[in-house]
N, C-alpha and C positions, 0 to 999 in steps of 0.2 A: 696548757692546751690539751684537751682530752685526746686519747689515742683514737685513730680512725676506726679501729675495730669496735670500740665501745659505741661510737656514733652510728656505725653501720648496723650493729646489733640492735640498737634502740630503734632505728628507722625500719629495720626488718620486722621487729616485734610490732611496731605500730601498723605496718602494712598487713601483718597476719591478723591482728585484731580487727582492723577495718574490713579485711576480706571475709572474716567470719561473720561480722556484723551484717554486711551487705548480702552475704550468701543466705542468711536466714530470711531477709526481706525478699530476696529473689525467689525463694520457694513460695512465699505467700503471693507474690506478684504473678508467678507462673500459674499457681492454682487459680487465681482470679481470672486470668486470661483464658485458661481451659474451661472454667465455668461459664464465662460469657460466650465462648465459642460453642459450647454444648447447647446453650439455650438458643443461640442464633441458628445453629444447624437444625435443631428440633422445630423451630418456628418455620424455617425455610422449607423443610421437608413436609410439614403440614400444609403449607401454602401450595406446594407443587403437587401433592398427592390427593388433596380433597377435591371432590366434584363441585363445580360451581354451576348451579342451575337455578337462577332466581325466578321465583314465581310470585304472583300477588299474595298468595297465601303465606309464603315464607317471609315476605317483607312486612306482613301485618303484625301489629303488637299482639302478643299472646300472653294470657294470664290464666293459668289453671284450666285450660280447655274451654273457657268462656270467652265469647267475643267481647272486646272492650266496649264499654258504654260510658258516655260522658267525657269529661276532659281528663287529661293525664295527670293532673296535680291533685294530690289528696292531702288534706290537713291532718296532721298527727299531733296529739297532745305531747308537749315537751316533758311533762311530769313522768312519763314512762321511761324516757331516757335518763332522767335524774335518778329514778329508782334503780335502773340498771347500772348506772355509774356508781351509786353508793354501794350496791352489792359487790361490784368488782373491786372497789377500794377496800372494803372490809374483808372480802374473801382472800384477796392477794396479801393483805397485811396480816391476816391470821396465819398464813403459811410461814411467816417469820417466827411464829411461836414454836414450831417444831425444832428448828436448829437450836433455839435457846434452851429448850427442854433437854436436849442432849448435852449441851455445854454446861448446863446447870448441874448435871450429875458429876462433872469432872472436878477433881480436887483442886481447890484454890480459885475457882471461878464462880462459886456459888453466890456470894454476896454481890459481886459486881454484876453478874448476869441478872440477878433478881432486880437490882436497882434499874438497870437498863431496860428490862422488860416492863417495869411499872412506869418508867418515863414514856416509853413507846405507847403503852396502853393509855396513858394520860393524854397524849396527843390525839389518839383515836377517839377518846371520850370527849375531848374538846370539839373535835370535828363533828361528832354525832350530836352534841349539844347545840352547836351552831346550826346544823341542819334542822334540828327540832325547833329551835327558836325562830328560824326563818319560815317555818310552816311547810317545809319540803316533805316531811314525813306524814302529813295529814292527808289521808286518802279521801278524795271527794268524788 
């Protein structure tokens, strides 16, 4: 049967590890609570301090200084969103090329990095080819 001092030492060590573990999470939790309170106080102060004087002019829909004409719904072509989406995809993905360029210069990583980069660019090329075949890139 083990000595009580060994069992006590193991139990104390486990308590210390658990205390350190939960202490790091308590800091994150405290920071989250402080952030939520900060936002709540800011919104509450804004609500208490702002003047509230509703007039018909303030309640009217406003668009660039021009009185609204017609109905509030406007039809927008979806293709503009597709172009914006494609731009964001390729712009964000091209950002990944810069870290690869720095790793490529490190000794021992050149060939692996080069293969990974071409696999990544291959996936981008397949996506671009798919968009081209679907006719998304045809400006009409």
